[in-house]
mmCIF file of the C-alpha atoms, coordinates in Angstrom:
data_MODEL
# 
_entry.id   MODEL 
# 
loop_
_atom_site.group_PDB 
_atom_site.id 
_atom_site.type_symbol 
_atom_site.label_atom_id 
_atom_site.label_alt_id 
_atom_site.label_comp_id 
_atom_site.label_asym_id 
_atom_site.label_entity_id 
_atom_site.label_seq_id 
_atom_site.pdbx_PDB_ins_code 
_atom_site.Cartn_x 
_atom_site.Cartn_y 
_atom_site.Cartn_z 
_atom_site.occupancy 
_atom_site.B_iso_or_equiv 
_atom_site.pdbx_formal_charge 
_atom_site.auth_seq_id 
_atom_site.auth_comp_id 
_atom_site.auth_asym_id 
_atom_site.auth_atom_id 
_atom_site.pdbx_PDB_model_num 
ATOM 1  C CA . MET A 1 1  ? 17.948 26.144 10.800 1.00 0.00 ? 1  MET A CA 1 
ATOM 2  C CA . LYS A 1 2  ? 17.411 26.904 7.133  1.00 0.00 ? 2  LYS A CA 1 
ATOM 3  C CA . TYR A 1 3  ? 15.811 30.167 6.073  1.00 0.00 ? 3  TYR A CA 1 
ATOM 4  C CA . PHE A 1 4  ? 14.126 31.174 2.840  1.00 0.00 ? 4  PHE A CA 1 
ATOM 5  C CA . ILE A 1 5  ? 14.366 34.895 2.109  1.00 0.00 ? 5  ILE A CA 1 
ATOM 6  C CA . ASP A 1 6  ? 11.824 36.568 -0.133 1.00 0.00 ? 6  ASP A CA 1 
ATOM 7  C CA . HIS A 1 7  ? 13.586 39.739 -1.284 1.00 0.00 ? 7  HIS A CA 1 
ATOM 8  C CA . LYS A 1 8  ? 10.531 40.954 -3.215 1.00 0.00 ? 8  LYS A CA 1 
ATOM 9  C CA . LYS A 1 9  ? 8.313  41.111 -0.120 1.00 0.00 ? 9  LYS A CA 1 
ATOM 10 C CA . LYS A 1 10 ? 11.185 41.504 2.373  1.00 0.00 ? 10 LYS A CA 1 
ATOM 11 C CA . ARG A 1 11 ? 10.007 38.500 4.359  1.00 0.00 ? 11 ARG A CA 1 
ATOM 12 C CA . ILE A 1 12 ? 11.992 35.702 5.994  1.00 0.00 ? 12 ILE A CA 1 
ATOM 13 C CA . HIS A 1 13 ? 10.555 32.199 6.175  1.00 0.00 ? 13 HIS A CA 1 
ATOM 14 C CA . HIS A 1 14 ? 11.650 29.055 7.954  1.00 0.00 ? 14 HIS A CA 1 
ATOM 15 C CA . SER A 1 15 ? 12.319 26.806 4.964  1.00 0.00 ? 15 SER A CA 1 
ATOM 16 C CA . GLN A 1 16 ? 10.870 23.756 6.664  1.00 0.00 ? 16 GLN A CA 1 
ATOM 17 C CA . HIS A 1 17 ? 7.560  25.491 7.450  1.00 0.00 ? 17 HIS A CA 1 
ATOM 18 C CA . ALA A 1 18 ? 7.049  27.723 4.403  1.00 0.00 ? 18 ALA A CA 1 
ATOM 19 C CA . GLY A 1 19 ? 3.803  26.977 2.601  1.00 0.00 ? 19 GLY A CA 1 
ATOM 20 C CA . ASP A 1 20 ? 0.880  28.368 0.641  1.00 0.00 ? 20 ASP A CA 1 
ATOM 21 C CA . LYS A 1 21 ? -0.158 30.792 3.399  1.00 0.00 ? 21 LYS A CA 1 
ATOM 22 C CA . CYS A 1 22 ? 3.236  32.511 3.107  1.00 0.00 ? 22 CYS A CA 1 
ATOM 23 C CA . GLU A 1 23 ? 2.312  33.844 -0.354 1.00 0.00 ? 23 GLU A CA 1 
ATOM 24 C CA . PHE A 1 24 ? 5.775  33.662 -1.892 1.00 0.00 ? 24 PHE A CA 1 
ATOM 25 C CA . VAL A 1 25 ? 4.767  31.802 -5.051 1.00 0.00 ? 25 VAL A CA 1 
ATOM 26 C CA . THR A 1 26 ? 4.562  35.046 -7.056 1.00 0.00 ? 26 THR A CA 1 
ATOM 27 C CA . THR A 1 27 ? 8.116  36.001 -6.104 1.00 0.00 ? 27 THR A CA 1 
ATOM 28 C CA . PRO A 1 28 ? 10.501 35.454 -9.044 1.00 0.00 ? 28 PRO A CA 1 
ATOM 29 C CA . ILE A 1 29 ? 13.273 32.893 -8.522 1.00 0.00 ? 29 ILE A CA 1 
ATOM 30 C CA . GLU A 1 30 ? 15.953 35.589 -8.768 1.00 0.00 ? 30 GLU A CA 1 
ATOM 31 C CA . LYS A 1 31 ? 14.371 37.356 -5.768 1.00 0.00 ? 31 LYS A CA 1 
ATOM 32 C CA . ARG A 1 32 ? 14.581 34.215 -3.563 1.00 0.00 ? 32 ARG A CA 1 
ATOM 33 C CA . GLU A 1 33 ? 17.502 33.174 -1.403 1.00 0.00 ? 33 GLU A CA 1 
ATOM 34 C CA . PHE A 1 34 ? 18.224 30.299 0.974  1.00 0.00 ? 34 PHE A CA 1 
ATOM 35 C CA . THR A 1 35 ? 20.609 30.567 3.917  1.00 0.00 ? 35 THR A CA 1 
ATOM 36 C CA . THR A 1 36 ? 21.515 28.994 7.243  1.00 0.00 ? 36 THR A CA 1 
ATOM 37 C CA . ASP A 1 37 ? 23.286 32.139 8.464  1.00 0.00 ? 37 ASP A CA 1 
ATOM 38 C CA . LEU A 1 38 ? 21.278 33.421 11.441 1.00 0.00 ? 38 LEU A CA 1 
ATOM 39 C CA . SER A 1 39 ? 23.414 36.566 11.784 1.00 0.00 ? 39 SER A CA 1 
ATOM 40 C CA . TYR A 1 40 ? 22.624 37.479 8.162  1.00 0.00 ? 40 TYR A CA 1 
ATOM 41 C CA . VAL A 1 41 ? 18.909 36.925 8.815  1.00 0.00 ? 41 VAL A CA 1 
ATOM 42 C CA . GLU A 1 42 ? 18.995 39.089 11.953 1.00 0.00 ? 42 GLU A CA 1 
ATOM 43 C CA . LYS A 1 43 ? 20.867 41.810 10.053 1.00 0.00 ? 43 LYS A CA 1 
ATOM 44 C CA . LEU A 1 44 ? 18.120 41.880 7.405  1.00 0.00 ? 44 LEU A CA 1 
ATOM 45 C CA . VAL A 1 45 ? 15.458 42.155 10.106 1.00 0.00 ? 45 VAL A CA 1 
ATOM 46 C CA . HIS A 1 46 ? 17.162 44.884 12.120 1.00 0.00 ? 46 HIS A CA 1 
ATOM 47 C CA . LYS A 1 47 ? 18.881 46.953 9.420  1.00 0.00 ? 47 LYS A CA 1 
ATOM 48 C CA . SER A 1 48 ? 16.936 46.393 6.221  1.00 0.00 ? 48 SER A CA 1 
ATOM 49 C CA . ASN A 1 49 ? 13.334 46.259 7.482  1.00 0.00 ? 49 ASN A CA 1 
ATOM 50 C CA . TYR A 1 50 ? 12.704 42.616 6.617  1.00 0.00 ? 50 TYR A CA 1 
ATOM 51 C CA . SER A 1 51 ? 10.111 40.800 8.701  1.00 0.00 ? 51 SER A CA 1 
ATOM 52 C CA . LYS A 1 52 ? 9.774  37.214 9.821  1.00 0.00 ? 52 LYS A CA 1 
ATOM 53 C CA . CYS A 1 53 ? 6.819  35.454 8.245  1.00 0.00 ? 53 CYS A CA 1 
ATOM 54 C CA . PRO A 1 54 ? 3.906  35.268 10.691 1.00 0.00 ? 54 PRO A CA 1 
ATOM 55 C CA . HIS A 1 55 ? 2.654  32.017 9.130  1.00 0.00 ? 55 HIS A CA 1 
ATOM 56 C CA . CYS A 1 56 ? 5.977  30.214 9.626  1.00 0.00 ? 56 CYS A CA 1 
ATOM 57 C CA . ARG A 1 57 ? 6.158  31.509 13.190 1.00 0.00 ? 57 ARG A CA 1 
ATOM 58 C CA . GLU A 1 58 ? 2.615  30.279 13.813 1.00 0.00 ? 58 GLU A CA 1 
ATOM 59 C CA . VAL A 1 59 ? 3.632  26.753 12.736 1.00 0.00 ? 59 VAL A CA 1 
ATOM 60 C CA . LEU A 1 60 ? 6.698  26.888 14.982 1.00 0.00 ? 60 LEU A CA 1 
ATOM 61 C CA . ARG A 1 61 ? 4.589  27.874 17.998 1.00 0.00 ? 61 ARG A CA 1 
ATOM 62 C CA . ALA A 1 62 ? 2.171  25.007 17.328 1.00 0.00 ? 62 ALA A CA 1 
ATOM 63 C CA . ILE A 1 63 ? 5.036  22.516 17.258 1.00 0.00 ? 63 ILE A CA 1 
ATOM 64 C CA . LYS A 1 64 ? 6.467  23.621 20.601 1.00 0.00 ? 64 LYS A CA 1 
# 
């Protein structure tokens, strides 16, 4: 899975489901990162106080 990391707001999005509700459009390009490394994502969540975007998670739940 591909992840979009918003370093300004410390929020992790699922790239495929990120949209207007996620409110990342004001984040400067240099504060954005894309990755497929789940261990890196989990490290940010557990050690650096990043959170997973509730809007992306909501879309994922609706799909399942």
